[in-house]
C-alpha beads as a LAMMPS data file, in Angstrom:
LAMMPS data file: protein, C-alpha beads

258 atoms
257 bonds

1 atom types
1 bond types

-500.0 500.0 xlo xhi
-500.0 500.0 ylo yhi
-500.0 500.0 zlo zhi

Masses

1 110.0

Atoms # bond

1 1 1 0.084 0.194 -0.125
2 1 1 2.965 2.577 0.671
3 1 1 4.269 1.803 -2.496
4 1 1 0.957 2.907 -4.359
5 1 1 0.497 5.697 -2.304
6 1 1 4.149 6.589 -3.308
7 1 1 3.458 5.842 -7.159
8 1 1 0.360 8.560 -6.994
9 1 1 1.993 10.982 -5.108
10 1 1 4.383 11.035 -8.117
11 1 1 1.850 11.211 -10.414
12 1 1 0.068 13.916 -8.507
13 1 1 2.644 16.036 -8.911
14 1 1 3.434 15.236 -12.948
15 1 1 -0.149 16.366 -13.539
16 1 1 0.301 19.540 -11.251
17 1 1 3.412 20.675 -13.711
18 1 1 1.650 19.908 -16.807
19 1 1 -1.449 22.247 -15.883
20 1 1 0.997 24.539 -15.095
21 1 1 2.294 24.696 -18.685
22 1 1 5.493 23.944 -17.391
23 1 1 6.073 20.814 -19.582
24 1 1 4.523 17.735 -21.044
25 1 1 5.917 14.632 -22.140
26 1 1 6.965 13.808 -25.763
27 1 1 8.914 11.780 -27.493
28 1 1 11.876 12.179 -30.532
29 1 1 14.342 9.141 -30.190
30 1 1 13.195 8.084 -26.619
31 1 1 10.411 8.530 -24.257
32 1 1 12.291 9.966 -21.632
33 1 1 12.643 13.291 -23.646
34 1 1 10.747 16.045 -21.040
35 1 1 10.406 19.685 -22.882
36 1 1 9.345 23.159 -21.604
37 1 1 7.331 24.915 -24.177
38 1 1 7.277 28.604 -25.161
39 1 1 5.399 31.315 -26.860
40 1 1 7.026 31.893 -30.160
41 1 1 6.752 35.690 -31.900
42 1 1 7.023 34.729 -35.481
43 1 1 8.581 36.813 -37.999
44 1 1 6.205 37.899 -40.892
45 1 1 7.482 36.888 -44.439
46 1 1 9.466 39.197 -45.745
47 1 1 10.316 40.823 -42.457
48 1 1 14.269 41.441 -43.037
49 1 1 13.803 42.014 -46.889
50 1 1 14.559 44.966 -48.334
51 1 1 14.274 46.558 -52.052
52 1 1 16.312 48.811 -53.616
53 1 1 15.480 50.266 -57.164
54 1 1 18.429 51.098 -59.696
55 1 1 17.553 53.669 -62.473
56 1 1 20.188 53.536 -65.235
57 1 1 19.434 56.052 -68.343
58 1 1 21.282 55.141 -71.438
59 1 1 21.544 57.242 -74.869
60 1 1 22.834 56.496 -78.527
61 1 1 22.874 59.654 -80.522
62 1 1 24.781 62.947 -80.154
63 1 1 23.634 65.993 -81.540
64 1 1 25.830 67.644 -84.810
65 1 1 27.737 64.090 -85.422
66 1 1 27.258 62.584 -88.730
67 1 1 26.023 59.082 -88.074
68 1 1 24.959 55.659 -90.331
69 1 1 22.059 53.636 -89.920
70 1 1 21.355 50.702 -92.246
71 1 1 17.589 49.253 -92.939
72 1 1 16.502 48.534 -89.836
73 1 1 19.189 50.235 -87.349
74 1 1 18.429 52.743 -84.379
75 1 1 18.524 56.368 -85.262
76 1 1 18.375 57.695 -82.072
77 1 1 17.375 55.944 -79.075
78 1 1 17.065 56.845 -75.490
79 1 1 15.848 55.003 -73.127
80 1 1 15.646 54.866 -68.567
81 1 1 15.865 50.947 -67.123
82 1 1 15.358 49.912 -63.709
83 1 1 16.236 46.910 -61.648
84 1 1 14.964 46.033 -58.505
85 1 1 17.663 44.197 -55.895
86 1 1 15.967 42.238 -53.476
87 1 1 18.272 41.848 -50.081
88 1 1 17.620 39.124 -47.445
89 1 1 19.069 38.261 -44.159
90 1 1 20.048 34.786 -43.326
91 1 1 22.556 33.451 -40.901
92 1 1 25.801 31.102 -41.962
93 1 1 27.392 29.161 -39.321
94 1 1 31.404 30.027 -39.131
95 1 1 32.124 26.169 -39.525
96 1 1 30.175 22.773 -40.318
97 1 1 29.267 20.855 -37.593
98 1 1 26.110 19.626 -35.357
99 1 1 24.421 19.844 -32.064
100 1 1 25.685 16.474 -30.477
101 1 1 23.729 13.885 -28.392
102 1 1 22.731 10.657 -27.204
103 1 1 20.502 10.068 -30.202
104 1 1 20.419 12.114 -33.502
105 1 1 22.614 14.910 -34.360
106 1 1 21.210 18.215 -35.302
107 1 1 24.164 18.948 -38.118
108 1 1 24.288 22.072 -40.099
109 1 1 26.707 23.266 -42.870
110 1 1 28.964 26.509 -43.668
111 1 1 27.874 25.716 -46.798
112 1 1 24.651 26.787 -46.066
113 1 1 22.681 29.800 -44.913
114 1 1 19.889 29.293 -42.543
115 1 1 16.648 31.395 -42.071
116 1 1 15.433 32.751 -38.866
117 1 1 11.844 32.019 -38.501
118 1 1 10.989 33.789 -35.154
119 1 1 12.475 34.438 -31.224
120 1 1 11.549 33.597 -27.926
121 1 1 12.419 34.527 -24.717
122 1 1 13.925 31.864 -22.126
123 1 1 15.060 33.198 -19.134
124 1 1 14.978 36.639 -19.904
125 1 1 17.034 36.075 -22.882
126 1 1 15.727 36.397 -26.261
127 1 1 16.799 33.776 -28.972
128 1 1 15.876 33.393 -32.370
129 1 1 14.994 30.310 -34.260
130 1 1 16.469 28.812 -37.323
131 1 1 14.106 27.023 -39.548
132 1 1 13.807 23.027 -39.024
133 1 1 15.787 20.824 -40.242
134 1 1 14.024 18.032 -42.490
135 1 1 12.935 16.044 -39.061
136 1 1 11.650 18.812 -37.331
137 1 1 14.700 19.667 -34.866
138 1 1 15.279 23.651 -34.611
139 1 1 18.740 25.463 -33.500
140 1 1 18.549 28.444 -31.332
141 1 1 20.838 31.743 -31.361
142 1 1 21.419 34.603 -29.282
143 1 1 21.846 38.030 -30.748
144 1 1 25.752 37.236 -31.172
145 1 1 25.213 34.043 -32.818
146 1 1 26.185 31.915 -30.483
147 1 1 24.079 28.053 -30.176
148 1 1 21.660 27.866 -27.308
149 1 1 22.980 24.263 -25.561
150 1 1 19.274 23.109 -26.310
151 1 1 17.012 21.754 -29.007
152 1 1 13.680 22.860 -29.906
153 1 1 11.162 21.057 -31.989
154 1 1 7.370 23.166 -32.677
155 1 1 4.071 21.522 -31.165
156 1 1 0.927 23.779 -31.524
157 1 1 2.415 26.650 -33.033
158 1 1 4.908 26.981 -29.451
159 1 1 8.640 26.565 -29.287
160 1 1 9.318 23.035 -26.847
161 1 1 12.843 22.261 -25.871
162 1 1 13.864 18.758 -25.664
163 1 1 15.658 17.851 -22.143
164 1 1 18.323 15.670 -24.001
165 1 1 22.038 16.589 -23.173
166 1 1 23.393 18.322 -26.382
167 1 1 27.354 19.155 -27.077
168 1 1 28.290 21.687 -29.508
169 1 1 31.039 20.286 -32.131
170 1 1 33.198 22.028 -32.974
171 1 1 33.279 24.313 -29.881
172 1 1 33.119 27.997 -30.621
173 1 1 30.935 27.778 -33.871
174 1 1 29.065 30.849 -34.109
175 1 1 26.002 31.562 -36.812
176 1 1 26.861 35.129 -38.368
177 1 1 24.473 37.250 -39.978
178 1 1 24.924 37.352 -43.771
179 1 1 22.834 39.382 -46.603
180 1 1 21.740 37.531 -50.151
181 1 1 21.097 39.698 -53.134
182 1 1 18.736 38.875 -55.482
183 1 1 18.384 41.242 -58.515
184 1 1 15.900 41.206 -61.891
185 1 1 16.424 41.827 -65.552
186 1 1 16.441 45.593 -66.311
187 1 1 13.115 46.790 -67.447
188 1 1 12.902 49.608 -69.725
189 1 1 10.218 52.229 -67.722
190 1 1 10.237 55.053 -70.492
191 1 1 12.330 56.560 -73.559
192 1 1 11.909 55.960 -77.084
193 1 1 13.727 55.237 -80.220
194 1 1 13.699 56.041 -84.128
195 1 1 14.550 53.290 -86.730
196 1 1 15.528 53.925 -89.909
197 1 1 13.266 50.946 -91.841
198 1 1 14.361 51.944 -95.424
199 1 1 12.910 53.144 -98.783
200 1 1 9.937 52.027 -99.943
201 1 1 8.419 53.721 -103.299
202 1 1 10.917 56.847 -103.201
203 1 1 10.231 57.671 -99.655
204 1 1 12.433 56.791 -96.363
205 1 1 10.477 55.186 -93.889
206 1 1 10.998 55.466 -89.830
207 1 1 9.715 54.122 -86.920
208 1 1 8.963 55.509 -83.864
209 1 1 8.640 53.827 -80.745
210 1 1 8.166 54.619 -77.085
211 1 1 7.549 53.517 -73.930
212 1 1 5.660 55.579 -71.131
213 1 1 4.762 54.869 -67.255
214 1 1 1.176 54.350 -66.685
215 1 1 0.264 53.249 -62.727
216 1 1 3.475 51.126 -62.784
217 1 1 2.823 49.262 -65.667
218 1 1 4.661 50.910 -68.898
219 1 1 3.125 50.993 -72.083
220 1 1 4.409 50.928 -75.639
221 1 1 3.278 53.059 -78.662
222 1 1 4.803 52.947 -82.284
223 1 1 4.360 54.918 -85.336
224 1 1 5.517 54.705 -88.652
225 1 1 6.543 58.028 -90.500
226 1 1 7.516 58.574 -94.216
227 1 1 9.631 61.017 -95.955
228 1 1 10.025 61.815 -99.728
229 1 1 13.981 60.806 -100.219
230 1 1 14.956 64.150 -101.452
231 1 1 13.863 65.888 -97.993
232 1 1 16.788 67.319 -96.579
233 1 1 15.321 67.685 -93.239
234 1 1 12.732 65.721 -91.429
235 1 1 11.090 65.981 -88.139
236 1 1 9.760 62.994 -85.805
237 1 1 8.315 63.506 -82.533
238 1 1 10.464 66.770 -82.190
239 1 1 13.367 65.028 -83.217
240 1 1 15.127 66.855 -86.027
241 1 1 16.862 65.302 -88.565
242 1 1 19.125 66.454 -91.318
243 1 1 19.675 64.134 -94.010
244 1 1 23.005 64.222 -95.867
245 1 1 22.810 60.655 -98.017
246 1 1 20.744 58.197 -98.878
247 1 1 21.128 55.067 -100.987
248 1 1 19.799 51.319 -100.729
249 1 1 22.742 50.293 -97.988
250 1 1 20.892 53.393 -95.601
251 1 1 21.125 57.037 -94.692
252 1 1 23.770 59.326 -93.437
253 1 1 22.445 61.901 -91.114
254 1 1 22.957 64.107 -88.436
255 1 1 20.620 65.143 -85.302
256 1 1 19.743 68.750 -85.358
257 1 1 17.563 68.694 -82.293
258 1 1 16.317 66.642 -79.822

Bonds

1 1 1 2
2 1 2 3
3 1 3 4
4 1 4 5
5 1 5 6
6 1 6 7
7 1 7 8
8 1 8 9
9 1 9 10
10 1 10 11
11 1 11 12
12 1 12 13
13 1 13 14
14 1 14 15
15 1 15 16
16 1 16 17
17 1 17 18
18 1 18 19
19 1 19 20
20 1 20 21
21 1 21 22
22 1 22 23
23 1 23 24
24 1 24 25
25 1 25 26
26 1 26 27
27 1 27 28
28 1 28 29
29 1 29 30
30 1 30 31
31 1 31 32
32 1 32 33
33 1 33 34
34 1 34 35
35 1 35 36
36 1 36 37
37 1 37 38
38 1 38 39
39 1 39 40
40 1 40 41
41 1 41 42
42 1 42 43
43 1 43 44
44 1 44 45
45 1 45 46
46 1 46 47
47 1 47 48
48 1 48 49
49 1 49 50
50 1 50 51
51 1 51 52
52 1 52 53
53 1 53 54
54 1 54 55
55 1 55 56
56 1 56 57
57 1 57 58
58 1 58 59
59 1 59 60
60 1 60 61
61 1 61 62
62 1 62 63
63 1 63 64
64 1 64 65
65 1 65 66
66 1 66 67
67 1 67 68
68 1 68 69
69 1 69 70
70 1 70 71
71 1 71 72
72 1 72 73
73 1 73 74
74 1 74 75
75 1 75 76
76 1 76 77
77 1 77 78
78 1 78 79
79 1 79 80
80 1 80 81
81 1 81 82
82 1 82 83
83 1 83 84
84 1 84 85
85 1 85 86
86 1 86 87
87 1 87 88
88 1 88 89
89 1 89 90
90 1 90 91
91 1 91 92
92 1 92 93
93 1 93 94
94 1 94 95
95 1 95 96
96 1 96 97
97 1 97 98
98 1 98 99
99 1 99 100
100 1 100 101
101 1 101 102
102 1 102 103
103 1 103 104
104 1 104 105
105 1 105 106
106 1 106 107
107 1 107 108
108 1 108 109
109 1 109 110
110 1 110 111
111 1 111 112
112 1 112 113
113 1 113 114
114 1 114 115
115 1 115 116
116 1 116 117
117 1 117 118
118 1 118 119
119 1 119 120
120 1 120 121
121 1 121 122
122 1 122 123
123 1 123 124
124 1 124 125
125 1 125 126
126 1 126 127
127 1 127 128
128 1 128 129
129 1 129 130
130 1 130 131
131 1 131 132
132 1 132 133
133 1 133 134
134 1 134 135
135 1 135 136
136 1 136 137
137 1 137 138
138 1 138 139
139 1 139 140
140 1 140 141
141 1 141 142
142 1 142 143
143 1 143 144
144 1 144 145
145 1 145 146
146 1 146 147
147 1 147 148
148 1 148 149
149 1 149 150
150 1 150 151
151 1 151 152
152 1 152 153
153 1 153 154
154 1 154 155
155 1 155 156
156 1 156 157
157 1 157 158
158 1 158 159
159 1 159 160
160 1 160 161
161 1 161 162
162 1 162 163
163 1 163 164
164 1 164 165
165 1 165 166
166 1 166 167
167 1 167 168
168 1 168 169
169 1 169 170
170 1 170 171
171 1 171 172
172 1 172 173
173 1 173 174
174 1 174 175
175 1 175 176
176 1 176 177
177 1 177 178
178 1 178 179
179 1 179 180
180 1 180 181
181 1 181 182
182 1 182 183
183 1 183 184
184 1 184 185
185 1 185 186
186 1 186 187
187 1 187 188
188 1 188 189
189 1 189 190
190 1 190 191
191 1 191 192
192 1 192 193
193 1 193 194
194 1 194 195
195 1 195 196
196 1 196 197
197 1 197 198
198 1 198 199
199 1 199 200
200 1 200 201
201 1 201 202
202 1 202 203
203 1 203 204
204 1 204 205
205 1 205 206
206 1 206 207
207 1 207 208
208 1 208 209
209 1 209 210
210 1 210 211
211 1 211 212
212 1 212 213
213 1 213 214
214 1 214 215
215 1 215 216
216 1 216 217
217 1 217 218
218 1 218 219
219 1 219 220
220 1 220 221
221 1 221 222
222 1 222 223
223 1 223 224
224 1 224 225
225 1 225 226
226 1 226 227
227 1 227 228
228 1 228 229
229 1 229 230
230 1 230 231
231 1 231 232
232 1 232 233
233 1 233 234
234 1 234 235
235 1 235 236
236 1 236 237
237 1 237 238
238 1 238 239
239 1 239 240
240 1 240 241
241 1 241 242
242 1 242 243
243 1 243 244
244 1 244 245
245 1 245 246
246 1 246 247
247 1 247 248
248 1 248 249
249 1 249 250
250 1 250 251
251 1 251 252
252 1 252 253
253 1 253 254
254 1 254 255
255 1 255 256
256 1 256 257
257 1 257 258
């Protein structure tokens, strides 16, 4: 009877601990892993992402100088390009290693970067949670990149710390912040170009195309201009050209005004 009372007493204490939310009993590789749970402050998607816009102006003309354009070639070009660069913050370990325990080690590689998904406060210290590995184990690091000596898992959107002992190998390994950037291709946001398309029925044909911004979505428009082949000056949407020579191979011209 005394043994029964002792067992019941132990169970009663365990129940009190569970109802207080301090810990519960779970399993990872053994049935003796106890873990404490903590509220997770999840980071919003893209919380550390920054976007920079680079504007590039490219012109292909010089007023007053003689130039030559073949049929289909550019006579005048002036365009503004934009390129978006997205930067996001990750962490990278200073060496390849693992958190080693009597069960499955939690490995990491210095050839990879890892995303922080949120943070928790444990004993007054804020720790970042790194993205879970393939079996759900989570490493925690402090603000200096030092690895916390416990491993966690997420249960019911809370962090559960395994009670197993882990040793960091190699010792002194840190996870340091690293910014990675990706750039989009250059997109034309505004500008124009004029192309000489050749001679048709004793007329010079030019094609004018323009790109203009429209609520963030550039729109394109094009026009065709025809001039008698004997004209010495032509004007295309405000661009004035002096025609110096014209034959089957193309035209020679000067830009008078733009």
